[in-house]
PAZAPA-4460 file (N, C-alpha, C; in steps of 0.05 Angstrom, whole numbers, plus 32768, in hexadecimal, padded with zeros to 4 digits):
% residues 191
    n_x    n_y    n_z   ca_x   ca_y   ca_z    c_x    c_y    c_z   seq   type   mol
   8B4C   8291   86FE   8B66   8287   86F1   8B65   8287   86D8     1      M     A
   8B5C   829E   86CC   8B59   82A0   86AE   8B73   82A4   86A1     2      L     A
   8B78   8298   868A   8B91   829A   867D   8B8F   82B1   8667     3      K     A
   8BA8   82B9   865E   8BA9   82CF   864A   8BA0   82C6   8631     4      L     A
   8B92   82D9   8623   8B8C   82D5   8606   8B9A   82E6   85F3     5      T     A
   8B99   82E2   85D9   8BA9   82F2   85C6   8B9D   8310   85C7     6      E     A
   8B84   8314   85CE   8B7B   832F   85D0   8B84   833C   85E7     7      Q     A
   8B89   832E   85FF   8B94   8339   8616   8BB1   8344   860C     8      D     A
   8BC4   8333   8601   8BDF   833D   85F9   8BDB   8354   85E7     9      F     A
   8BC8   8354   85D4   8BC6   8369   85BF   8BBE   8383   85CB    10      A     A
   8BAE   8381   85E2   8BA3   839B   85F2   8BBF   83A6   8601    11      D     A
   8BCB   8393   860D   8BE3   839E   861B   8BF7   83A8   860C    12      A     A
   8BFD   839B   85F3   8C12   83A8   85E3   8C0A   83C2   85DA    13      A     A
   8BEF   83C7   85D2   8BE7   83E1   85CA   8BEA   83F6   85E1    14      A     A
   8BE3   83ED   85F9   8BE8   8400   8611   8C07   8408   8615    15      E     A
   8C14   83F6   8612   8C32   83FA   8617   8C3F   8408   85FE    16      I     A
   8C34   8400   85E5   8C3E   840A   85CB   8C56   83F7   85C0    17      G     A
   8C53   83DE   85C9   8C67   83CB   85C1   8C59   83B6   85AE    18      C     A
   8C69   83A1   85A7   8C5E   8389   859A   8C54   8374   85AE    19      T     A
   8C42   8363   85A4   8C37   834D   85B6   8C4F   833A   85BA    20      V     A
   8C62   8336   85A8   8C79   8323   85AD   8C8C   832D   85C3    21      P     A
   8C8C   8346   85C4   8C9B   8351   85DD   8C91   834A   85F6    22      A     A
   8C78   834D   85F9   8C69   8346   8614   8C6C   8328   8618    23      I     A
   8C67   8316   8602   8C67   82FE   8604   8C82   82F1   860D    24      K     A
   8C95   8300   8602   8CB3   82F8   860A   8CB6   82FA   8628    25      A     A
   8CAD   8313   8635   8CAF   8315   8652   8CA0   82FF   865E    26      V     A
   8C86   82FB   8657   8C76   82E6   8663   8C87   82CB   8662    27      C     A
   8C91   82C3   864C   8C9F   82A9   8648   8CB6   82A6   865A    28      Q     A
   8CC7   82BB   865B   8CDF   82BA   866B   8CD8   82BC   868B    29      V     A
   8CC4   82CA   8692   8CBF   82CF   86AE   8CB1   82B7   86BA    30      E     A
   8C9B   82AC   86AA   8C8E   8294   86B6   8C82   8282   869F    31      S     A
   8C92   8271   8697   8C8E   8261   867B   8C75   824F   8685    32      P     A
   8C71   8249   869C   8C5A   8234   86A4   8C40   8245   86A6    33      K     A
   8C41   825E   86A7   8C2A   826F   86AB   8C29   827B   86C7    34      G     A
   8C0F   828A   86CD   8C0D   829A   86E3   8C03   828D   86F9    35      G     A
   8BFD   8272   86F6   8BF0   825F   870C   8BFB   8247   8710    36      F     A
   8C03   823F   8729   8C0B   8225   872E   8BF5   820D   8724    37      N     A
   8BFC   81F4   8727   8BE8   81DF   871F   8BD2   81E0   8731    38      P     A
   8BD3   81EA   874C   8BBD   81E8   8760   8BAE   8203   875F    39      D     A
   8BB3   8213   874C   8BA3   822D   874A   8BAF   8247   8759    40      G     A
   8BC5   8242   8767   8BD1   8256   8774   8BE4   8267   8761    41      T     A
   8BE7   8280   876A   8BF8   828F   8758   8C15   8282   8757    42      L     A
   8C22   8286   8740   8C3E   8283   873F   8C4D   8294   874E    43      T     A
   8C63   8288   875C   8C6F   829C   8770   8C8D   8296   876D    44      T     A
   8C9C   82AA   8775   8CB9   82A5   877B   8CC0   82B7   8792    45      L     A
   8CC3   82A9   87A9   8CCC   82B9   87C2   8CE8   82C1   87C1    46      F     A
   8CED   82DA   87CA   8D07   82E4   87CA   8D13   82E7   87E7    47      E     A
   8D24   82D6   87EF   8D2F   82D9   880C   8D3C   82F3   8810    48      A     A
   8D4B   82FE   87FD   8D5A   8318   8804   8D49   832E   8806    49      H     A
   8D30   832F   87F7   8D20   8345   87FA   8D13   8341   8815    50      H     A
   8D09   8329   8821   8CFD   8326   8837   8D0F   832C   884C    51      F     A
   8D2B   8328   884E   8D3E   8331   8861   8D3F   834F   8862    52      S     A
   8D3E   835A   884B   8D41   8378   884F   8D27   8385   885A    53      R     A
   8D0F   837A   8851   8CF7   8387   885A   8CF2   837F   8878    54      L     A
   8CFD   836B   8884   8CF8   8362   889E   8D10   836E   88B1    55      T     A
   8D22   837E   88A3   8D36   8388   88B8   8D49   8375   88BB    56      G     A
   8D4D   835D   88AD   8D62   8347   88B0   8D5C   8337   88CA    57      R     A
   8D46   833B   88D7   8D43   832F   88F0   8D3F   8310   88EF    58      R     A
   8D39   8305   88D6   8D34   82E6   88D6   8D4D   82DB   88C5    59      Y     A
   8D62   82E9   88C0   8D79   82DD   88B1   8D85   82C8   88C1    60      D     A
   8D89   82C8   88DB   8D96   82B4   88E7   8D83   829F   88F1    61      V     A
   8D6B   82A2   88F6   8D59   828F   88FF   8D49   8281   88EB    62      T     A
   8D48   828E   88D1   8D39   8282   88BB   8D4C   8285   88A2    63      H     A
   8D63   827F   88A0   8D73   8283   8886   8D6A   8278   886E    64      P     A
   8D57   8266   8869   8D4B   825D   8852   8D38   8270   8847    65      L     A
   8D2E   8280   8857   8D18   8294   884C   8D22   82B3   8850    66      I     A
   8D38   82B5   8860   8D40   82D1   8864   8D5F   82D3   8861    67      S     A
   8D69   82DF   884D   8D85   82E0   8846   8D8B   82FC   8841    68      S     A
   8DA4   8304   884A   8DAE   831E   8842   8DB7   8324   8825    69      R     A
   8DBE   830C   8818   8DC4   830E   87FA   8DB2   82FB   87EA    70      T     A
   8DAF   8300   87D2   8DA2   82EE   87C0   8DB1   82D2   87BD    71      W     A
   8DA3   82BE   87BE   8DAE   82A5   87BB   8D99   8292   87AB    72      N     A
   8DA0   828C   8796   8D8F   8278   8784   8D88   825E   8791    73      R     A
   8D9A   8255   87A3   8D99   823A   87B1   8D81   8239   87C4    74      A     A
   8D78   8253   87C7   8D65   8253   87DE   8D49   824F   87D3    75      L     A
   8D45   8251   87B6   8D2D   824E   87A8   8D25   8232   87AA    76      Y     A
   8D08   822D   87AD   8CFF   8213   87AE   8D01   8207   8790    77      G     A
   8D02   81EA   8792   8D06   81DD   8778   8CEC   81D9   876C    78      R     A
   8CD8   81D9   8778   8CBE   81D7   876D   8CAC   81EB   8774    79      T     A
   8C93   81EF   8767   8C7F   8206   8770   8C77   81FF   878C    80      W     A
   8C75   81E6   8790   8C6B   81E2   87AF   8C80   81EB   87C4    81      R     A
   8C9A   81E5   87BE   8CAF   81F1   87CF   8CAC   8210   87D2    82      E     A
   8CAA   821A   87BB   8CA7   8239   87B9   8C8F   8243   87CF    83      E     A
   8C78   8235   87C7   8C61   823C   87D8   8C69   823B   87F5    84      R     A
   8C76   8224   87FD   8C7A   821F   881A   8C8E   8235   8825    85      Q     A
   8CA1   823D   8815   8CB4   8253   881E   8CA5   826D   8823    86      R     A
   8C92   8271   8812   8C81   828A   8814   8C70   8288   882D    87      L     A
   8C62   8271   8832   8C53   826B   8848   8C64   826E   8860    88      A     A
   8C7B   8264   8861   8C8D   8269   887B   8C94   8285   8883    89      S     A
   8C99   8294   8867   8CA0   82AF   886F   8C87   82BF   8878    90      A     A
   8C71   82B9   886C   8C58   82C7   8877   8C52   82C2   8897    91      A     A
   8C58   82A9   889F   8C54   82A8   88BB   8C65   82BA   88CA    92      E     A
   8C7B   82C4   88C1   8C8D   82D6   88D2   8C85   82F2   88CA    93      L     A
   8C7F   82FA   88B1   8C78   8315   88AD   8C68   8315   8892    94      D     A
   8C4E   8312   8891   8C3C   8310   887B   8C3E   8326   8865    95      S     A
   8C43   833D   886F   8C44   8356   885C   8C61   8354   884C    96      V     A
   8C72   8350   885D   8C8F   834B   8851   8C91   8334   883F    97      A     A
   8C85   831E   8845   8C84   8305   8832   8C75   830B   8818    98      A     A
   8C60   831A   8818   8C52   8321   8800   8C61   8334   87EE    99      L     A
   8C71   8346   87FB   8C81   8357   87EE   8C99   834E   87E4   100      M     A
   8CA1   833A   87EC   8CBD   832D   87E4   8CB8   8315   87CF   101      S     A
   8CA0   8310   87C6   8C9A   82FC   87B4   8C91   8309   879A   102      T     A
   8C9B   82FB   8783   8C95   8301   876A   8C7C   82F2   8762   103      S     A
   8C69   8300   8756   8C4F   82F2   8752   8C47   82F0   8735   104      W     A
   8C3B   82D9   872D   8C2C   82D8   8716   8C3B   82D4   86FD   105      G     A
   8C2C   82D7   86E7   8C38   82D4   86C9   8C52   82E5   86C5   106      R     A
   8C52   82FA   86D3   8C68   8311   86CC   8C7C   8313   86E2   107      F     A
   8C75   8302   86F8   8C8A   8301   870C   8C91   831E   871A   108      Q     A
   8C79   832E   8722   8C7D   8348   8728   8C80   8345   8749   109      I     A
   8C96   8351   8754   8C9B   8351   8770   8C84   835E   8780   110      L     A
   8C7D   8355   8795   8C66   8363   87A3   8C6E   837E   87AD   111      G     A
   8C8A   8385   87B3   8C8C   839E   87B9   8C8A   83B3   87A2   112      S     A
   8C87   83AA   878A   8C80   83B9   8774   8C62   83C1   8770   113      N     A
   8C51   83BA   8782   8C34   83BC   8783   8C2D   83D8   8779   114      H     A
   8C39   83EF   8783   8C32   8408   877A   8C38   840E   8760   115      G     A
   8C4B   8403   8756   8C54   840B   873A   8C3F   83FB   8725   116      L     A
   8C2E   83E9   8732   8C1C   83D9   8722   8BFD   83E8   8728   117      C     A
   8BFE   83F9   8735   8BE5   8406   873C   8BD7   83FA   8753   118      G     A
   8BE1   83ED   8765   8BD4   83DF   877C   8BDB   83F0   8796   119      F     A
   8BC9   83EF   87A9   8BCE   83FD   87C2   8BE3   83EF   87D6   120      R     A
   8BE2   83D3   87D4   8BF8   83C2   87E5   8BFA   83AA   87D4   121      D     A
   8C0C   8396   87E0   8C13   837F   87D2   8BFB   836B   87D3   122      A     A
   8BEE   836D   87E9   8BD6   8359   87EC   8BC0   8362   87D7   123      A     A
   8BBE   8379   87D2   8BA9   8382   87BC   8BB4   8377   87A1   124      D     A
   8BCE   837A   879B   8BD7   836F   8783   8BD5   8351   8781   125      M     A
   8BDD   8343   8795   8BDA   8325   8794   8BBF   831C   8792   126      V     A
   8BAC   8328   879F   8B8F   8321   879E   8B86   8324   8784   127      N     A
   8B91   833C   8777   8B83   8343   875B   8B92   8330   8745   128      T     A
   8BA9   8329   8748   8BB9   8316   8738   8BAE   82FB   8736   129      F     A
   8BA3   82F4   8750   8B96   82D9   8751   8B7D   82D5   873F   130      A     A
   8B70   82EC   8737   8B5A   82EB   8727   8B5F   82DD   870C   131      I     A
   8B76   82E7   8701   8B7C   82DB   86E6   8B96   82E4   86D8   132      G     A
   8B9F   82D9   86C8   8BB8   82E4   86B9   8BB4   82FD   86AC   133      E     A
   8B9B   8303   86A4   8B95   8320   8698   8B9C   8335   86AD   134      R     A
   8B94   8332   86C6   8B9A   8345   86DC   8BB7   8349   86E0   135      E     A
   8BC5   832F   86DD   8BE4   8331   86E0   8BF0   8342   86C7   136      Q     A
   8BE3   833E   86B1   8BED   834B   869A   8BE8   8369   869F   137      L     A
   8BD1   836E   86A6   8BCA   838E   86AD   8BDF   8398   86BF   138      Q     A
   8BE6   838B   86D6   8BFA   8393   86E8   8C17   8397   86DC   139      G     A
   8C1E   8383   86C9   8C35   8387   86B8   8C37   83A3   86A8   140      F     A
   8C1D   83A8   8698   8C1C   83BC   868B   8C20   83D7   869B   141      V     A
   8C13   83D9   86B3   8C18   83EF   86C6   8C34   83F1   86CE   142      Q     A
   8C3E   83DD   86D4   8C5B   83DA   86DE   8C6E   83E6   86C8   143      F     A
   8C6C   83DD   86B1   8C7B   83E4   8698   8C79   8403   8696   144      V     A
   8C62   840E   8697   8C5D   8428   8692   8C66   8438   86AC   145      I     A
   8C62   842F   86C4   8C69   8440   86DA   8C89   8443   86DC   146      S     A
   8C97   842D   86D2   8CB3   842A   86D2   8CC0   8438   86BC   147      R     A
   8CAE   843E   86A7   8CBD   844D   8692   8CC9   8439   867E   148      G     A
   8CBF   8421   867D   8CCC   840C   866C   8CBF   840A   8653   149      L     A
   8CAD   8416   864A   8C9D   8413   8633   8CB2   8414   8619   150      A     A
   8CC2   8429   8618   8CD3   8429   8604   8CE8   8410   8601   151      D     A
   8CF0   8408   8618   8D00   83EF   8618   8CF3   83D8   860A   152      E     A
   8CD8   83D7   8610   8CCA   83BF   8605   8CC6   83C3   85EA   153      L     A
   8CBE   83DC   85E3   8CB8   83E2   85C6   8CCF   83DE   85B2   154      R     A
   8CE6   83E8   85BF   8CFF   83E5   85AF   8D0E   83CD   85B2   155      E     A
   8D04   83B9   85C2   8D11   83A1   85C8   8D2E   83A5   85D4   156      C     A
   8D2F   83B8   85E4   8D49   83BA   85F3   8D48   83AC   860C   157      R     A
   8D54   8391   8607   8D4F   8380   861B   8D61   8381   8636   158      W     A
   8D78   838C   862E   8D8C   8391   8648   8D81   83A6   8659   159      T     A
   8D7C   83BD   8652   8D70   83D2   8665   8D54   83C8   866F   160      P     A
   8D43   83BC   865D   8D2A   83B1   866B   8D32   839D   8680   161      F     A
   8D43   838A   867C   8D4B   8376   8691   8D54   8381   86AA   162      S     A
   8D66   8394   86A6   8D6E   83A1   86BF   8D5A   83B0   86CF   163      L     A
   8D47   83BD   86C4   8D30   83CA   86CF   8D1E   83B6   86DC   164      A     A
   8D1A   83A2   86CE   8D04   838C   86D5   8D0E   837A   86EA   165      Y     A
   8D26   8372   86E7   8D31   835B   86F8   8D48   8364   8709   166      N     A
   8D52   837A   8708   8D6B   8382   8715   8D86   8379   870A   167      G     A
   8D9B   837F   8717   8DB7   837C   8709   8DBE   835E   8705   168      P     A
   8DB1   8349   8713   8DB8   832F   870F   8DAC   8324   86F2   169      R     A
   8D9B   8337   86E6   8D8F   832E   86D1   8DA5   8327   86BA   170      A     A
   8DBA   8337   86BA   8DD2   8337   86A6   8DDE   831B   86AB   171      L     A
   8DE4   8314   86C4   8DF3   82FA   86C7   8DE0   82E1   86C5   172      E     A
   8DC8   82E3   86C2   8DB4   82CF   86C1   8DAD   82CF   86A1   173      N     A
   8DB9   82E0   8692   8DB4   82DD   8676   8D99   82E7   866F   174      G     A
   8D89   82F4   867E   8D6E   82FE   867A   8D69   830A   865E   175      Y     A
   8D7B   8321   8659   8D76   832D   863F   8D77   8318   8625   176      P     A
   8D89   8305   8628   8D8A   82F1   8612   8D73   82E0   8610   177      D     A
   8D68   82D8   8628   8D4E   82CA   862A   8D3A   82D9   861D   178      K     A
   8D38   82EF   8624   8D20   82FF   8618   8D25   8306   85FB   179      L     A
   8D3C   8309   85F0   8D41   830C   85D3   8D3A   82F4   85C4   180      A     A
   8D43   82DA   85D0   8D3A   82C1   85C4   8D1B   82BF   85C3   181      R     A
   8D0D   82C2   85DA   8CF2   82C0   85DD   8CE3   82D4   85C9   182      A     A
   8CEF   82EC   85C7   8CE2   82FE   85B5   8CE5   82F5   8599   183      Y     A
   8CF9   82EE   8590   8D00   82E2   8574   8CEC   82CB   856F   184      A     A
   8CE7   82BA   8581   8CD4   829F   8581   8CBA   82AB   857B   185      H     A
   8CAD   82BD   858A   8C95   82C8   8586   8C8E   82DA   856E   186      F     A
   8CA7   82E6   8567   8CA2   82FA   8550   8C9E   82E9   8535   187      L     A
   8CA8   82D1   8537   8CA4   82C2   851B   8C8B   82AC   851E   188      V     A
   8C7C   82B4   8535   8C62   82A4   8538   8C60   828E   854A   189      G     A
   8C75   828B   855E   8C77   8277   856F   8C61   8279   8580   190      G     A
   8C58   8260   858A   8C42   825F   859E   8C4D   825E   85B8   191      A     A
***
């Protein structure tokens, strides 16, 4: 459960070719409380619409709180414990789809993106991320490089970065503005 150091951020920024504040901005917006829950488990956000798609919609009627044809913010747990319970409930139905339908760790990378991060499957990614935030950061670096997002981070083009990183709802959720504010905060030496 090792936390990120300034050297970790510097190494990642050098690999991507961006500034440390750019990476810290993503970190802050994605998971302001860090990559781990208070009990030491990975920070998660289970996505019911992904689970529905990955399971062929077979649980939409019987388990509407964890399998939904469309994205619905109201389905998210109000606490990290509720989120963990949603994940556990989904895993009882289909453990692979549950792992792939969940965003993990400090950078909230969806399990289905495991290949873009250099992992053979979602379980491999999750197990590696559970080691520490440095491993989560390394997964983020690989994701950014694999998706061709280094230029967006380097040039602080928050709208295209947001769309590629979080999908079309990023704009309606104000994600680019949140990144820009966080970047400005870290640029002037904010902690």
